[in-house]
N, C-alpha and C positions, 0 to 999 in steps of 0.2 A: 584611711578607708581603702580597703582592698576590694577591687572588683573581680568578680569571677570571670573565667574565660568566656563563658556564654554571654555575660553582660557586655564584656569588651567587644566581642564579635558583633553583637546586635547593634551596639553604638557605632561601630565602624561601618556596618552595612547601611545604617541610616544616613551617615555622613556621605558615603559614596553615592547613595541613591539621589540625594539632593544636589550633589555636585556633578553628576554624570550628565553628559550632553547626549541627547538622543540623536540617532542617525535618521536621516530622511532620504527617501528615494525619489528620483526624478521620474517623469514619464519616459517611455522609450523614445529615443531621438538620435540625432547624429552629431558628432563633434564637427563643428564648422571650422575652427581654427585653434591653433596652439600658439601661445606666446611664451617662449622660453627666455628665462632671465639668468644672468650670471649669479645673482644672489640666492637662487634656489626656490623662488616662489613662481611656479610655472602656471600661467593662466590657460584655462580650457573654456572656450566659448562654445555654447551648445545650442541646438535648434529648438529645444523646449525650455520651459521655465525651470530655473534652478530652484529647488526648494528653499524657502525662507527659513533660516535658522532663528528661532525665537529667543533662545537663551544661550549664549549672548547673541544679540542682534548684530548681524554683519552690516557694514555701511554700503557695500556693493553687492548686488545680486545679478549682475549681467555676465558673470563668469564664476567659475569655481577654480580652486587652486590645488595643485599638487605641490605640497611643501617638501622640498628636498634640502632644507637648511641643516638637518642633522645627519646628512650623508647616509640616509636610511636606504637600504637595498630595496625595500618595498616601494619607496617613492620612485626609484629608477624603473622598477617593473611597471608601475602605474603610467609613467611617461611613455614607456615602450608600447603598452596596450593602447593608450590614447592615440599615439601616432599611427599604429597599425590600423585601428578602427577608422581613423580619419582618412588614411591613404586608401583603404579598401571600401570606404563609404558604407560601413557596417552600422547597424543599430546597436545602441548601448543604453544602459541605465546607469546614471551616476548616483552614488550614495555619498552624501555629505554629512559631516558632523563638526560642529564648532566653526569658529572663524579663524582665519590666518591673517596676520598683519602683512600687507603687500607693498608698503613703501616706508621710506625712512622717517616719516612723521609719526609713526607709531599709532596713528588713528584710523587710517583707511584699512578696512578688512574685507575679506570675501570668504564665502563658504569653503571649507577644506574637504577635498575629495578623500574618502576613506576606502572606496571600492568602485571599480568599473566592471559592470556585467556586460560582457561582449557576446553578441548573438551571431550565430553562424550565417 
C-alpha cells in the first residue's frame, strides 16, 4: 500500500499533536533563588505557583528547571536571564513545558523552563 504525500503528512501531524506537550505560563512573579548543579539541571525557585504540567505529570512543582544537560546555548542564556532578574529583583513570567529528571533515581521530575519573560 502506497500512501500519498498528503496522507502521510496528515498522519504525521496527528501523531505530533498527540505527543506535543503544551507550554504553560506562570503568573508574574520574582525569582527567589537559583540552585545550580554540576549535572546541568538548574533549579529556579519562584514567588508564584509554577504551572502544573498535566502530561506528563511532574513529581515536584516547588521549582522549575533549566536543563543544561545537552550543552545547549539557549539554556545558558536562560540561566543568565534568571540570574539577572533575581539580582535586579525584576518581575518575570516563566513558561514551562514538560518535565525534566532532576536526580539519579530517574523518577523525580520538575517542570522544564522553556522561556523567561523579563519585565523592565
